[in-house]
C-alpha positions, 0 to 999 in steps of 0.5 A: 315182810312182817308176819302175815295174818291169814286172809280168813282171819282178816275177812272174819274180823272185818265182817265181824263173823266167826272164821268158821263161817268162811270157806273158799266159796265165801264171796262178796254179796253171799257171805254175812256182812260182806257188802260194798262198804265192808269189801273196801274195808277188807281191801284196806286191811289186806293192803295194810297187813300185806304192805301192798297196794291193790289198784282200784281196777283190781279190787273186783278180782278179790271178791272171794276167799279163794282169790284172797287166799291166792293173793296171800299164797303169792305174797308168801311165795308158798305153793297153793293149798287150802288155808 
């Protein structure tokens, strides 16, 4: 697996906001620019960067930074901790 970008870096880039505007509580519909279209872009970027496939039925499980970080940690096989 290639060197993974941090979840916050991916989300900030897609949303065109500063990474400093994101925290574990950042979520779809509550974070600037995180609407339905950008959410699909986030999922696509996660899939491309992490070389995974997220089934359509699981997309709603990744609607917070906390959930995306958890996925990242699982893929990195590292203990869960704040990113």
